[in-house]
N, C-alpha and C positions, 0 to 999 in steps of 0.2 A: 783555598775550602773552596768547596761547593758551593755554589746559590738553591740549591734546590730545596725543597722543604722535607723537613725531617718529619717525620713520627718513630715511637718508643711503644714498640708492644712491649712487656711482659703478662701474661695474666694465668690465672690457672684457672677459671674456666674458659676456653678454648673457644665457645660457642661463637661461629663466624668469623673467628680472626681468621681466617684463612681467604674469605670471598674479602672480606675488611682490608686486608694487604695488598689482595688484587688489584681491584678497585682506588684503591690509594696508590697504587705501581701506574694505572693505565693515567692518573692525571699527573703521571711526571714524580710523585713526591720518591725518599728513598726512607728504607725503613731500618731501625734500629733495634736489636733484639736480644735476651738473652734467654742464657738453656734451653728448656723444652721447647718455650713458643719459638724460637729460631730453629729449631727441629722439624716443626711442625711447617710453618711458611717454606723451611727448603724444598723438605716433603712434596711440596703441592708445586714446587721450581720455580720459586719466588728466589726473589737476591734480597741477601737479607746480611747489611753488619753488623758483626757481634759487638755490639758496649765496648765490650774490651778490647778493639779497636781506638776506637776512638776517645776509649780512659787511658790506655798503654800499662793498663794494667789486668793483668788477670782479673780469675772469679779467686777467690780461698774461703777457708774455713766450711767447706763443702757448702759454695753457693751465697753462705751469708753475707758475704763482704762481694756486692757486686757493680750497684749503680749507685755504691757512694761516694761517692770522686763530684769536683768540679766541673771535668767537661759535663758532666749530665745538668746538673744544677746551675752552674753554671749559666747553660743555654737552654734554662727553662723558667731563672726567673729574672733574668738580661736585658732591663726597658730596650726596647723593640725603640722608643722616642729618644732615650739617653744616648747622647753621643760616650761621655763617657765610659757608661758600661761597653757599650759598641766595641769600642778602645780596646777594654777591659778583652775581652774574646777576641780581638784578633790578635794583642798582643800571645794570646798562650794558646791559642792557635785549637780555639775552638767556636763551633758553631750553633742557631739557633737550634732548639724545639720548637719545636711545633702543632704539637698533637703530641698523646700520650694515651694506650691507650691500659689501660689496668686495671687487676681486678685481684681481691688479695686472698693470700694463703686461709684452706676452710676450716677455720678454730671453731666455730658454732656449729659448724656441723660435724665439728670434733666430738667436743666435749659434749654436743646432746645425745649420741652414745651412748652416751651413762659412762661412770665407775675405769673415768680417764686418769689416768695417775700424772701430775703434773707433770713429767719430766713428757711425755708422750703430746702434751694439750701447749707446752711452749715450743715448741717446736714448731708449729702448727700458728707464731706469735710471729706478722709478717713487720717487717723494718724497714725495707727496699722501701717495695707496695708503696707504704703511705708519706713515709715522705717524698715520693716524685707528685704521687697525687697532689699532695698537700701545696709542694713546692707550683702545678702547674695550676692548680686552683686560683694560687696567688695572683703567680700572671693573666688572667684567664684575660685578658687585657688584649693580649696575642695567641695565648693557646687553646689550644680548646683540649680539654681533661674527660674522656671518658672510663666512665667504671661499670655499669651496665651496660651486655652487650645488644640492649633492645633500642640502643638509639642511634648508635653506626651507622644506618640507612637513614637517621637526620641528621649524622655530620656529614655525609653525602649526600648529602640534597642540599644544605648550608653549606657546600662549599661551590655545589654547584648554579648557585643561584645570586651568586656575583655579588652578595649584599657585603656588608663585611660580621657577620655574624654573629654579634655581639652579649644582642640577646641570649642564642642560644650558649656561647659560652658559660653569663650570664650562672641559667641557670644549671651548667651542666657544673661551675663550682660549688652552687648552692652544694649540689645534691653530694661532691664527692665531702664539705665535710659532714653533711646528713651522715652517711657515711661510715666515714672517719669515726665520725661519736659510735654509734651504733656499734662501732666494731672493739672503741676502746671499753663502752660501756657492758661489754661479751667477757673481756676478759678480765676484770675489773670485778664481774659477776662471779663469773666460773672460780677467781684468787679466790676473795672473797667467800665463797660458798666450801673453798675447798679447807682454807683456816676455822670454819666454823663443822663444817664433817663429823665430830671426834663429838659433837655438843647432839642432845637427844635436840629435837626441833622445837619442843615446847618452849627449854633455855635460849634457847636461841637470841639475841638481843638486837635489834633493828639501828644501823648504824648509825653515826650524827648526820650523814644522808644517806640519800632514797633516788637512786636515778633507775626509769624508766625507759626504755627504749621498744617500741614493740613494732612490727611490720602490716601491714593491714592483707589478712589474708581473704577479704571475701568482703564488697559491696552489697548491703541490705535495702530490701526494696522499701521498710522504712521502719522504725521502733517501738516502742512498746503499743507506740498510736502511728494513724497514717501521715497525721502532720508532722514527723520529727524523723530525723536527716540519720539513717547508722551507720556502722562495719562492725566487722567481726575483725581486730588486731591479735595478733599472737608474736614470741616471743621468735624470729629468725632462725631457721633450723629445725623444732621444736618439735615435738611431738607430743609434746605434756598436756594431760588436760582436755582440755576440751579440740585442742590442735589432733591430736591425734584419731576421734572421730574419723571415719569415710562413711560416703552416703554412696547406698548399693540402688537408693531405689525410692519413687518421688520429687513431687514438687523444691526446689530451694527453701535450704530452713531458713525459719525467723527470726528477729531476733529475740518473741518470747520463746521460741521454738530453745534457742542455747543458753538459754534462763533455765526454762521448764528440765531440759538436757542436764545441765551441771546438779541443776535438783536431787533428779532421780540417783546420776550418780553417787552424787555423795552418798543420798537415801542408803543404794547399796550397799556402797563399804562398807560395815560392820561385815557384812556377809560376803567379802570379797572371796574370806579363805573357812564360809561352811558345805560342813562336810556333804550338807544337806541344798538341792535348787532352792534357786532366795526368785520371789520378783516382785519389785518394789510399781506399785502403778501411781506416779504422780502430778499432780495439778493445781498449777497455779504455784513451781517450787515447794511442796511440801505435797506429804505421801497422803491418799486416800484410802490406801490402801498399801499393806506389805505383808511376805505370810511365807515359809518353811514347807517346805513338804518332800518326801522321798521322792515324788517327779516333777516334773518339770510347769505338766500340764497341772496335778493337783496346786503346785503353789499359786500358777496362776488364776484358778480358778476359789483359793478361799480367799486371795489378795482380792479378787472384783464384786466378795459379797460383800468386804466391809463397805463399801460405798457406792452402788452401780452406777449412782446419781450422777456421782464428778465425774466419776472414770470418764465420761464421755467428755471427747474432746483431748483426751489427758495424754499422756508418756505412759508408755509402758518398758519397764528395765527388767534384764534378765543375769545372772551370775554362771546359766552356761547356756550349749546351745540350742537355739532352735526347733526342735520336731517338726515333726509336719503335725501329729493331731494336738500340739497346743497351735500350732499358725493356724489349724480352721479353728476353734474356738477362738482365737483374738481377732481373727477378723471378723467372726461377727460383731462387733462392737467398734463405733468410728472411734478411732486416734488417729493423734498428729502424730506421731513418731514413734516406733518400737528397738530396741537399742539392747543389743550383747553381744556375745564375743564373735560371734558368728551363725549362719543358720545352712540346717540339713539344706539338699539342692531340691527335697522335695515341699519343703516346705519353704523353700526361697520363692517354689512357682507358687506357689499355693498364696499365700501375701502381697506378689507382685501381681495380681491380677486385682486388686485397690489399688487406684491409680493412685487419690492422694496422701496415702499411710508412703511418711518418708523413712525408710526403713535404713538403719545404722548398726558396724559396727567399733568396738571399741578395740584394742590395740589386743591380743591373747591368742587363745587355741586355733592353732592351725590345722590338727585337727584332730579325730576322737580324743576322748581321756580316758589315757590309761589309766592302770594304779590310779584306779579312784581315792581320795582319802577321805579316811576312817574320823580320825578326829580331828581335822583343819588346820594342823599345824605350818607353818608354813615350812619346814623341813621338811617335813614330809610328804607336804603337794606333789602330787604327777611337774617333770621339769614341763608339759607345754602345757600344766595349769598356772602355772609362775607366774607366766608373760599378762595375761587377766588379771588377777588378784592383785598383783603388786600394780596393776592401773586405777585399781577401783582403790586398795587402799592410800594409794596418793591424789586422788582426787582432790582438785580445789588445792594441792602443793603446789607453788611455785620455783622457782627459780631464787636462791636465800633460803626456804622452806621458811616464805614469811607467803602469805595471804592479804588481801587489801583492798579497799574497794575504797570508792570516791564519796567525798560529801561537798558540798558547795562550797568553790574555794580553798577545796584541798584533799586531802591523800591522809585513808586511815591505812594503818600497815601493822599486823600482828603474827603472833605464826600460827598455824593454820591447827586445828584442833584435830586430835587425830583418834579414829575414831573404835570407840568400843567396841571389837572385837567376837560378833557372837561365840565362836570357835574357844575364845579365849576365857573362857568360863564367868567367874569370878573373886578373880583376886584383887585383896584389898579391901574387898566391903566384909560390913560388920554387919549381924546382927543384934536389931537394938531391940528386939518384942518377947515376949519371956517366949513366947510361940514359934521355932523356927519353920519357914518355908519343907513342906513337902517335896519329895524328888519332883512330884508331875512340878509345881508350884516354883522350884525355883529354875527350870527347864524355860517357865517360861518369866519368870523374873531375865533371865536371862536375854530370852526374846527379846521383849519389851521398852527393856533398857537401851541395845541396839538399835530400835525400833524409833523410838524417842528421839537419835542422834540428829535428823534427817528433820525435827518439826519445827515449823517455828515458835516462838515462843510466844504466851508462856505453851509448852507442851504439855496436854492430857492423853496417855495413850491404853485403853484397855485396850487388851490381851489370851488366849486364851490356846490352846493347842498347836502354837508355831503361825496367829494371823493374827493378824487385828481384828477388836469387832466394832473399834467405836474412834476416833481419831478426832481431836478439841486444839484446835490451830492458834495462834496469835491472833489471843486477847490480851484485856487490857486485863484482867481478873482471871487470875489459875484457879477459880470458881465456876466460870462465866464457861472454860475450856473443859473443865468437868463435868458441868452440865448438855454441851455439844456432845461429849464424847460418846454419853451418858444417852444420849436422846436421838447420833447417827446409828446408834447399833440398834435402836430399838424401831426406827424407820427401815435397818436394814431386815429385820425383825432377828433379830440375833441376841442370846440371851445371855443374860453377862453374869448369872450366878455359877462362882466358882473362877471367876476368871485376876484376874492378875491387874493390877497397875503401876505404872509410870510417870512420873515430872522431870519435869528437864532438873527444877530448883527447889527448893526444900517445902515444904507448906508452912506456910506462917503461924495456920489457927488449924483447932482442931474443925475447922465448919468440913473441909476437905476431907477428911479422914471418916467424920461423919457420912456425910455423903454415901460416899466407897461403899461402904458396910451398909450405906442401906439400898444400893446399886444388887449387890452380891457381891460384892469382891472379897476376896476371900486372903491375898499379900499385893504389898503395894513394894516399890522400889524407886526409892529419891538420894538425892544427896544428904542431907542432915545440915544442920550445919543450925537451925534456928533459934533465936534465944528460948525461942519457947517450944523443944523439941522433947522438952518432959510431959509438957503438955499432948503433943503430937500423941507421941507415944504412948501415952496414955491411955487417949482413946483409941489405937491400937488394939491397945490388950484389952479393954472392954468390952470391944467386938472380935473379938480372940482372931484378930487376923493377923498375919506377918509381919513386919515390916524389919526392908533391906534398906541398908544407909550403902551409899557405895562413896562417898569423901569426894565426891563430883560433879559440879554442876555442866548442863549441855547444853546452854542458851544457846539461840537462832537468834539471830531478828534482821 
């Protein structure tokens, strides 16, 4: 057997592999390889020994079996300091393998595309690769194992340094076990999600075990406050949620920017399939203005008038591309971020003059809308509108259809909320009062219920003509939230006469209804379900208020 040091290459990501192989050959190494990797190396003029030559067995089952052989694994696992191990290698005619460069089939990247059949996904489950790198990592006392092309240079530097390289080999071994853990976790997540795919998201049950493996996407300057460290982690290969955001202009996003963006897209999600443009303005993760209109510009103006003071330094989210006219008016207000499916070229030119504003897009409309939907139904949406609509509709969803939040010492897991889509109307609602809402009130109630979805509890939202007038959020008392909503409308000189009110939970007493009637509210939408519902309904009837029960609570803590 040749005493030349041997390296085994088998990579999906061929970045830098030719250069790495050439550098090892120049240092006297022999290269073993398989399939496409071997072809790439030979095309570059490098001498390569096929793994089949050292195993004495051809690849079989369309390449499923090629490195699963004692000639490979004995060469990796033999303890160089153990005389019996080395004698066993010599007896069977095997040689040591001193370096492995392997990266795995692109499973995560494949399933991240969505709607991937199980049979297709299983073709991307690597068997030989994980087995080799685990064996090499176990033997890191003697073997270099590289799963990341970024580490090729470090290995060469270690070989040239003349030391034993033990520290680097141990670091690389740790990287292997982290890598295989993430890989197996992605496969388990996918298979479990497929087994639950037939279930509505809201009925899926969290399993006995819950494992999350994330990759750092971006280090942030600081967290909520300058003395806190922070980073953004996402699912490897995923473009779900905020991982799908693309930044076109402005400073790097901060920790608080990401929180507000999450809140903004969540607030906008009930209007994913709206037949009319919608704009949401968010401050501290809850809306301070939300509106729909026949044009994006009018929707923005209506949203802004709700609370222009709080809108300063906030985030604007839109469900339609930003046009020049809207961009010019948006540019008059200082905001941290604007996020939309895309920007018209002249709109982008206007907004990029604002050095500090962060301009972002979420996956969606690649060009002008065609066949503008009339009723917002998903099945009737133009194909160009579906991607952005789906992105908004699924905002907040994660693999396995669960969402989760950290608490001190643990993690809370729940199925995600389904947005009460404005376009879907009033399915399942009941009129609790003697007087039903008139047509105008009914449309405003649909809007108000959708708007309440993104407001922190206790949530009270006053609306009229497809726009918020006053928002009360995050208070310990529902009555306090009502007072704040009324005061916000008064501060903005907006009349509540003839407005509707949405409450994210039931009214525990009639005092909230009495206060709403005094302010000029003519219709109320709420979940119902209080032990005092009859008392509350009675108050609505006394004031000739139309009251609708949805049968669903919209708490957002």
